mmCIF file as Biopython writes it, N, C-alpha, C and O atoms, coordinates in Angstrom:
data_model
#
loop_
_atom_site.group_PDB
_atom_site.id
_atom_site.type_symbol
_atom_site.label_atom_id
_atom_site.label_alt_id
_atom_site.label_comp_id
_atom_site.label_asym_id
_atom_site.label_entity_id
_atom_site.label_seq_id
_atom_site.pdbx_PDB_ins_code
_atom_site.Cartn_x
_atom_site.Cartn_y
_atom_site.Cartn_z
_atom_site.occupancy
_atom_site.B_iso_or_equiv
_atom_site.auth_seq_id
_atom_site.auth_asym_id
_atom_site.pdbx_PDB_model_num
ATOM 1   N N  . MET A ? 1  ? 9.076   -7.971  -10.033 1.0 0.0 1  A 1 
ATOM 2   C CA . MET A ? 1  ? 9.705   -7.575  -8.728  1.0 0.0 1  A 1 
ATOM 3   C C  . MET A ? 1  ? 8.821   -7.761  -7.493  1.0 0.0 1  A 1 
ATOM 4   O O  . MET A ? 1  ? 9.222   -8.370  -6.501  1.0 0.0 1  A 1 
ATOM 5   N N  . PHE A ? 2  ? 7.486   -7.163  -7.595  1.0 0.0 2  A 1 
ATOM 6   C CA . PHE A ? 2  ? 6.634   -7.243  -6.598  1.0 0.0 2  A 1 
ATOM 7   C C  . PHE A ? 2  ? 5.556   -8.290  -6.652  1.0 0.0 2  A 1 
ATOM 8   O O  . PHE A ? 2  ? 4.760   -8.419  -5.722  1.0 0.0 2  A 1 
ATOM 9   N N  . ASN A ? 3  ? 5.521   -9.082  -7.793  1.0 0.0 3  A 1 
ATOM 10  C CA . ASN A ? 3  ? 4.594   -10.086 -8.063  1.0 0.0 3  A 1 
ATOM 11  C C  . ASN A ? 3  ? 4.739   -11.221 -7.012  1.0 0.0 3  A 1 
ATOM 12  O O  . ASN A ? 3  ? 5.815   -11.691 -6.643  1.0 0.0 3  A 1 
ATOM 13  N N  . ASN A ? 4  ? 3.582   -11.572 -6.608  1.0 0.0 4  A 1 
ATOM 14  C CA . ASN A ? 4  ? 3.448   -12.777 -5.501  1.0 0.0 4  A 1 
ATOM 15  C C  . ASN A ? 4  ? 4.150   -12.460 -4.365  1.0 0.0 4  A 1 
ATOM 16  O O  . ASN A ? 4  ? 4.602   -13.407 -3.722  1.0 0.0 4  A 1 
ATOM 17  N N  . GLN A ? 5  ? 4.368   -11.202 -3.922  1.0 0.0 5  A 1 
ATOM 18  C CA . GLN A ? 5  ? 5.137   -10.824 -2.761  1.0 0.0 5  A 1 
ATOM 19  C C  . GLN A ? 5  ? 4.153   -10.223 -1.708  1.0 0.0 5  A 1 
ATOM 20  O O  . GLN A ? 5  ? 3.080   -9.751  -2.083  1.0 0.0 5  A 1 
ATOM 21  N N  . THR A ? 6  ? 4.497   -10.239 -0.448  1.0 0.0 6  A 1 
ATOM 22  C CA . THR A ? 6  ? 3.778   -9.499  0.517   1.0 0.0 6  A 1 
ATOM 23  C C  . THR A ? 6  ? 4.484   -8.162  0.803   1.0 0.0 6  A 1 
ATOM 24  O O  . THR A ? 6  ? 5.669   -8.098  1.129   1.0 0.0 6  A 1 
ATOM 25  N N  . ILE A ? 7  ? 3.644   -7.063  0.654   1.0 0.0 7  A 1 
ATOM 26  C CA . ILE A ? 7  ? 4.253   -5.749  0.648   1.0 0.0 7  A 1 
ATOM 27  C C  . ILE A ? 7  ? 3.773   -4.924  1.923   1.0 0.0 7  A 1 
ATOM 28  O O  . ILE A ? 7  ? 2.559   -4.891  2.125   1.0 0.0 7  A 1 
ATOM 29  N N  . LEU A ? 8  ? 4.593   -4.278  2.772   1.0 0.0 8  A 1 
ATOM 30  C CA . LEU A ? 8  ? 4.238   -3.506  3.934   1.0 0.0 8  A 1 
ATOM 31  C C  . LEU A ? 8  ? 4.561   -2.032  3.567   1.0 0.0 8  A 1 
ATOM 32  O O  . LEU A ? 8  ? 5.702   -1.629  3.338   1.0 0.0 8  A 1 
ATOM 33  N N  . ILE A ? 9  ? 3.382   -1.232  3.534   1.0 0.0 9  A 1 
ATOM 34  C CA . ILE A ? 9  ? 3.532   0.171   3.394   1.0 0.0 9  A 1 
ATOM 35  C C  . ILE A ? 9  ? 3.170   0.962   4.701   1.0 0.0 9  A 1 
ATOM 36  O O  . ILE A ? 9  ? 2.054   0.859   5.211   1.0 0.0 9  A 1 
ATOM 37  N N  . THR A ? 10 ? 4.098   1.705   5.185   1.0 0.0 10 A 1 
ATOM 38  C CA . THR A ? 10 ? 3.810   2.534   6.348   1.0 0.0 10 A 1 
ATOM 39  C C  . THR A ? 10 ? 3.523   3.857   5.843   1.0 0.0 10 A 1 
ATOM 40  O O  . THR A ? 10 ? 4.035   4.305   4.817   1.0 0.0 10 A 1 
ATOM 41  N N  . GLY A ? 11 ? 2.626   4.532   6.639   1.0 0.0 11 A 1 
ATOM 42  C CA . GLY A ? 11 ? 2.073   5.841   6.287   1.0 0.0 11 A 1 
ATOM 43  C C  . GLY A ? 11 ? 1.280   5.844   5.060   1.0 0.0 11 A 1 
ATOM 44  O O  . GLY A ? 11 ? 1.294   6.757   4.235   1.0 0.0 11 A 1 
ATOM 45  N N  . GLY A ? 12 ? 0.536   4.695   4.977   1.0 0.0 12 A 1 
ATOM 46  C CA . GLY A ? 12 ? -0.271  4.334   3.728   1.0 0.0 12 A 1 
ATOM 47  C C  . GLY A ? 12 ? -1.426  5.299   3.475   1.0 0.0 12 A 1 
ATOM 48  O O  . GLY A ? 12 ? -1.992  5.233   2.384   1.0 0.0 12 A 1 
ATOM 49  N N  . THR A ? 13 ? -1.839  6.216   4.410   1.0 0.0 13 A 1 
ATOM 50  C CA . THR A ? 13 ? -2.980  7.019   4.344   1.0 0.0 13 A 1 
ATOM 51  C C  . THR A ? 13 ? -2.545  8.418   3.855   1.0 0.0 13 A 1 
ATOM 52  O O  . THR A ? 13 ? -3.411  9.235   3.541   1.0 0.0 13 A 1 
ATOM 53  N N  . GLY A ? 14 ? -1.241  8.719   3.780   1.0 0.0 14 A 1 
ATOM 54  C CA . GLY A ? 14 ? -0.770  9.990   3.362   1.0 0.0 14 A 1 
ATOM 55  C C  . GLY A ? 14 ? -0.657  10.043  1.834   1.0 0.0 14 A 1 
ATOM 56  O O  . GLY A ? 14 ? -0.874  9.030   1.169   1.0 0.0 14 A 1 
ATOM 57  N N  . SER A ? 15 ? -0.333  11.166  1.291   1.0 0.0 15 A 1 
ATOM 58  C CA . SER A ? 15 ? -0.341  11.302  -0.170  1.0 0.0 15 A 1 
ATOM 59  C C  . SER A ? 15 ? 0.645   10.466  -0.835  1.0 0.0 15 A 1 
ATOM 60  O O  . SER A ? 15 ? 0.342   9.957   -1.914  1.0 0.0 15 A 1 
ATOM 61  N N  . PHE A ? 16 ? 1.912   10.241  -0.263  1.0 0.0 16 A 1 
ATOM 62  C CA . PHE A ? 16 ? 2.746   9.274   -0.886  1.0 0.0 16 A 1 
ATOM 63  C C  . PHE A ? 16 ? 2.281   7.851   -0.807  1.0 0.0 16 A 1 
ATOM 64  O O  . PHE A ? 16 ? 2.311   7.067   -1.756  1.0 0.0 16 A 1 
ATOM 65  N N  . GLY A ? 17 ? 1.848   7.581   0.398   1.0 0.0 17 A 1 
ATOM 66  C CA . GLY A ? 17 ? 1.395   6.160   0.530   1.0 0.0 17 A 1 
ATOM 67  C C  . GLY A ? 17 ? 0.228   5.723   -0.354  1.0 0.0 17 A 1 
ATOM 68  O O  . GLY A ? 17 ? 0.152   4.575   -0.791  1.0 0.0 17 A 1 
ATOM 69  N N  . LYS A ? 18 ? -0.680  6.668   -0.606  1.0 0.0 18 A 1 
ATOM 70  C CA . LYS A ? 18 ? -1.812  6.313   -1.418  1.0 0.0 18 A 1 
ATOM 71  C C  . LYS A ? 18 ? -1.283  6.109   -2.703  1.0 0.0 18 A 1 
ATOM 72  O O  . LYS A ? 18 ? -1.517  5.032   -3.251  1.0 0.0 18 A 1 
ATOM 73  N N  . LYS A ? 19 ? -0.522  7.070   -3.352  1.0 0.0 19 A 1 
ATOM 74  C CA . LYS A ? 19 ? -0.039  7.063   -4.765  1.0 0.0 19 A 1 
ATOM 75  C C  . LYS A ? 19 ? 0.881   5.802   -4.864  1.0 0.0 19 A 1 
ATOM 76  O O  . LYS A ? 19 ? 0.788   5.103   -5.873  1.0 0.0 19 A 1 
ATOM 77  N N  . TYR A ? 20 ? 1.627   5.523   -4.029  1.0 0.0 20 A 1 
ATOM 78  C CA . TYR A ? 20 ? 2.634   4.278   -4.194  1.0 0.0 20 A 1 
ATOM 79  C C  . TYR A ? 20 ? 1.679   3.040   -4.204  1.0 0.0 20 A 1 
ATOM 80  O O  . TYR A ? 20 ? 1.880   2.157   -5.038  1.0 0.0 20 A 1 
ATOM 81  N N  . THR A ? 21 ? 0.694   2.945   -3.353  1.0 0.0 21 A 1 
ATOM 82  C CA . THR A ? 21 ? -0.233  1.742   -3.332  1.0 0.0 21 A 1 
ATOM 83  C C  . THR A ? 21 ? -0.867  1.553   -4.576  1.0 0.0 21 A 1 
ATOM 84  O O  . THR A ? 21 ? -0.946  0.422   -5.057  1.0 0.0 21 A 1 
ATOM 85  N N  . LYS A ? 22 ? -1.409  2.723   -5.250  1.0 0.0 22 A 1 
ATOM 86  C CA . LYS A ? 22 ? -1.976  2.651   -6.625  1.0 0.0 22 A 1 
ATOM 87  C C  . LYS A ? 22 ? -1.073  2.262   -7.621  1.0 0.0 22 A 1 
ATOM 88  O O  . LYS A ? 22 ? -1.462  1.511   -8.515  1.0 0.0 22 A 1 
ATOM 89  N N  . ILE A ? 23 ? 0.173   2.702   -7.589  1.0 0.0 23 A 1 
ATOM 90  C CA . ILE A ? 23 ? 1.067   2.242   -8.644  1.0 0.0 23 A 1 
ATOM 91  C C  . ILE A ? 23 ? 1.400   0.953   -8.578  1.0 0.0 23 A 1 
ATOM 92  O O  . ILE A ? 23 ? 1.431   0.305   -9.624  1.0 0.0 23 A 1 
ATOM 93  N N  . ILE A ? 24 ? 1.716   0.327   -7.306  1.0 0.0 24 A 1 
ATOM 94  C CA . ILE A ? 24 ? 1.945   -1.080  -7.131  1.0 0.0 24 A 1 
ATOM 95  C C  . ILE A ? 24 ? 0.776   -2.001  -7.578  1.0 0.0 24 A 1 
ATOM 96  O O  . ILE A ? 24 ? 1.006   -3.061  -8.161  1.0 0.0 24 A 1 
ATOM 97  N N  . LEU A ? 25 ? -0.470  -1.581  -7.296  1.0 0.0 25 A 1 
ATOM 98  C CA . LEU A ? 25 ? -1.567  -2.351  -7.774  1.0 0.0 25 A 1 
ATOM 99  C C  . LEU A ? 25 ? -1.794  -2.374  -9.277  1.0 0.0 25 A 1 
ATOM 100 O O  . LEU A ? 25 ? -2.270  -3.352  -9.854  1.0 0.0 25 A 1 
ATOM 101 N N  . GLU A ? 26 ? -1.401  -1.156  -9.931  1.0 0.0 26 A 1 
ATOM 102 C CA . GLU A ? 26 ? -1.521  -1.076  -11.446 1.0 0.0 26 A 1 
ATOM 103 C C  . GLU A ? 26 ? -0.476  -1.876  -12.086 1.0 0.0 26 A 1 
ATOM 104 O O  . GLU A ? 26 ? -0.756  -2.468  -13.128 1.0 0.0 26 A 1 
ATOM 105 N N  . LYS A ? 27 ? 0.750   -1.968  -11.557 1.0 0.0 27 A 1 
ATOM 106 C CA . LYS A ? 27 ? 1.892   -2.417  -12.288 1.0 0.0 27 A 1 
ATOM 107 C C  . LYS A ? 27 ? 2.297   -3.962  -12.024 1.0 0.0 27 A 1 
ATOM 108 O O  . LYS A ? 27 ? 2.903   -4.655  -12.840 1.0 0.0 27 A 1 
ATOM 109 N N  . TYR A ? 28 ? 1.857   -4.387  -10.738 1.0 0.0 28 A 1 
ATOM 110 C CA . TYR A ? 28 ? 2.179   -5.672  -10.191 1.0 0.0 28 A 1 
ATOM 111 C C  . TYR A ? 28 ? 0.996   -6.429  -9.755  1.0 0.0 28 A 1 
ATOM 112 O O  . TYR A ? 28 ? -0.126  -5.925  -9.695  1.0 0.0 28 A 1 
ATOM 113 N N  . LYS A ? 29 ? 1.276   -7.693  -9.440  1.0 0.0 29 A 1 
ATOM 114 C CA . LYS A ? 29 ? 0.200   -8.594  -8.737  1.0 0.0 29 A 1 
ATOM 115 C C  . LYS A ? 29 ? 0.716   -8.978  -7.452  1.0 0.0 29 A 1 
ATOM 116 O O  . LYS A ? 29 ? 1.201   -10.104 -7.340  1.0 0.0 29 A 1 
ATOM 117 N N  . PRO A ? 30 ? 0.678   -8.141  -6.392  1.0 0.0 30 A 1 
ATOM 118 C CA . PRO A ? 30 ? 1.200   -8.566  -5.100  1.0 0.0 30 A 1 
ATOM 119 C C  . PRO A ? 30 ? 0.258   -9.682  -4.475  1.0 0.0 30 A 1 
ATOM 120 O O  . PRO A ? 30 ? -0.942  -9.727  -4.744  1.0 0.0 30 A 1 
ATOM 121 N N  . LYS A ? 31 ? 0.851   -10.531 -3.668  1.0 0.0 31 A 1 
ATOM 122 C CA . LYS A ? 31 ? 0.161   -11.509 -2.965  1.0 0.0 31 A 1 
ATOM 123 C C  . LYS A ? 31 ? -0.623  -10.821 -1.913  1.0 0.0 31 A 1 
ATOM 124 O O  . LYS A ? 31 ? -1.788  -11.162 -1.711  1.0 0.0 31 A 1 
ATOM 125 N N  . LYS A ? 32 ? -0.066  -9.881  -1.233  1.0 0.0 32 A 1 
ATOM 126 C CA . LYS A ? 32 ? -0.790  -9.136  -0.149  1.0 0.0 32 A 1 
ATOM 127 C C  . LYS A ? 32 ? -0.163  -7.762  -0.026  1.0 0.0 32 A 1 
ATOM 128 O O  . LYS A ? 32 ? 1.030   -7.569  -0.259  1.0 0.0 32 A 1 
ATOM 129 N N  . ILE A ? 33 ? -1.037  -6.780  0.361   1.0 0.0 33 A 1 
ATOM 130 C CA . ILE A ? 33 ? -0.505  -5.493  0.689   1.0 0.0 33 A 1 
ATOM 131 C C  . ILE A ? 33 ? -0.975  -5.245  2.052   1.0 0.0 33 A 1 
ATOM 132 O O  . ILE A ? 33 ? -2.159  -5.425  2.337   1.0 0.0 33 A 1 
ATOM 133 N N  . ILE A ? 34 ? -0.058  -4.815  2.972   1.0 0.0 34 A 1 
ATOM 134 C CA . ILE A ? 34 ? -0.339  -4.456  4.316   1.0 0.0 34 A 1 
ATOM 135 C C  . ILE A ? 34 ? -0.106  -2.943  4.528   1.0 0.0 34 A 1 
ATOM 136 O O  . ILE A ? 34 ? 1.030   -2.491  4.390   1.0 0.0 34 A 1 
ATOM 137 N N  . ILE A ? 35 ? -1.127  -2.160  4.852   1.0 0.0 35 A 1 
ATOM 138 C CA . ILE A ? 35 ? -1.049  -0.603  4.904   1.0 0.0 35 A 1 
ATOM 139 C C  . ILE A ? 35 ? -1.194  -0.245  6.274   1.0 0.0 35 A 1 
ATOM 140 O O  . ILE A ? 35 ? -2.235  -0.529  6.867   1.0 0.0 35 A 1 
ATOM 141 N N  . LEU A ? 36 ? -0.133  0.429   6.912   1.0 0.0 36 A 1 
ATOM 142 C CA . LEU A ? 36 ? -0.196  0.803   8.304   1.0 0.0 36 A 1 
ATOM 143 C C  . LEU A ? 36 ? -0.313  2.415   8.251   1.0 0.0 36 A 1 
ATOM 144 O O  . LEU A ? 36 ? 0.214   3.161   7.426   1.0 0.0 36 A 1 
ATOM 145 N N  . SER A ? 37 ? -1.054  2.721   9.226   1.0 0.0 37 A 1 
ATOM 146 C CA . SER A ? 37 ? -1.212  4.337   9.447   1.0 0.0 37 A 1 
ATOM 147 C C  . SER A ? 37 ? -1.486  4.624   10.921  1.0 0.0 37 A 1 
ATOM 148 O O  . SER A ? 37 ? -2.065  3.788   11.615  1.0 0.0 37 A 1 
ATOM 149 N N  . ARG A ? 38 ? -1.095  5.741   11.381  1.0 0.0 38 A 1 
ATOM 150 C CA . ARG A ? 38 ? -1.404  6.152   12.715  1.0 0.0 38 A 1 
ATOM 151 C C  . ARG A ? 38 ? -2.761  6.758   12.823  1.0 0.0 38 A 1 
ATOM 152 O O  . ARG A ? 38 ? -3.305  6.783   13.927  1.0 0.0 38 A 1 
ATOM 153 N N  . ASP A ? 39 ? -3.334  7.231   11.809  1.0 0.0 39 A 1 
ATOM 154 C CA . ASP A ? 39 ? -4.578  7.901   11.782  1.0 0.0 39 A 1 
ATOM 155 C C  . ASP A ? 39 ? -5.741  6.883   11.489  1.0 0.0 39 A 1 
ATOM 156 O O  . ASP A ? 39 ? -5.925  6.501   10.333  1.0 0.0 39 A 1 
ATOM 157 N N  . GLU A ? 40 ? -6.480  6.466   12.465  1.0 0.0 40 A 1 
ATOM 158 C CA . GLU A ? 40 ? -7.467  5.509   12.226  1.0 0.0 40 A 1 
ATOM 159 C C  . GLU A ? 40 ? -8.626  6.127   11.419  1.0 0.0 40 A 1 
ATOM 160 O O  . GLU A ? 40 ? -9.308  5.367   10.732  1.0 0.0 40 A 1 
ATOM 161 N N  . LEU A ? 41 ? -8.874  7.301   11.443  1.0 0.0 41 A 1 
ATOM 162 C CA . LEU A ? 41 ? -10.071 7.939   10.750  1.0 0.0 41 A 1 
ATOM 163 C C  . LEU A ? 41 ? -9.816  8.011   9.208   1.0 0.0 41 A 1 
ATOM 164 O O  . LEU A ? 41 ? -10.763 8.120   8.430   1.0 0.0 41 A 1 
ATOM 165 N N  . LYS A ? 42 ? -8.530  7.949   8.787   1.0 0.0 42 A 1 
ATOM 166 C CA . LYS A ? 42 ? -8.247  7.936   7.268   1.0 0.0 42 A 1 
ATOM 167 C C  . LYS A ? 42 ? -8.283  6.536   6.698   1.0 0.0 42 A 1 
ATOM 168 O O  . LYS A ? 42 ? -8.263  6.310   5.488   1.0 0.0 42 A 1 
ATOM 169 N N  . GLN A ? 43 ? -8.343  5.534   7.715   1.0 0.0 43 A 1 
ATOM 170 C CA . GLN A ? 43 ? -8.291  4.208   6.927   1.0 0.0 43 A 1 
ATOM 171 C C  . GLN A ? 43 ? -9.679  3.630   6.643   1.0 0.0 43 A 1 
ATOM 172 O O  . GLN A ? 43 ? -10.646 3.664   7.404   1.0 0.0 43 A 1 
ATOM 173 N N  . PHE A ? 44 ? -9.622  3.149   5.544   1.0 0.0 44 A 1 
ATOM 174 C CA . PHE A ? 44 ? -10.959 2.512   5.047   1.0 0.0 44 A 1 
ATOM 175 C C  . PHE A ? 44 ? -10.667 1.384   3.957   1.0 0.0 44 A 1 
ATOM 176 O O  . PHE A ? 44 ? -11.599 0.764   3.445   1.0 0.0 44 A 1 
#
């Protein structure tokens, strides 16, 4: 489903965004994941 796809996750530094990103990386092989957040301090 998400294999070889580009995925955009908004709110990626929140608890749901972090968990969702982890699940996507464990179960699929996406081409690219783009994570957006309003809080620059949480991004790394």
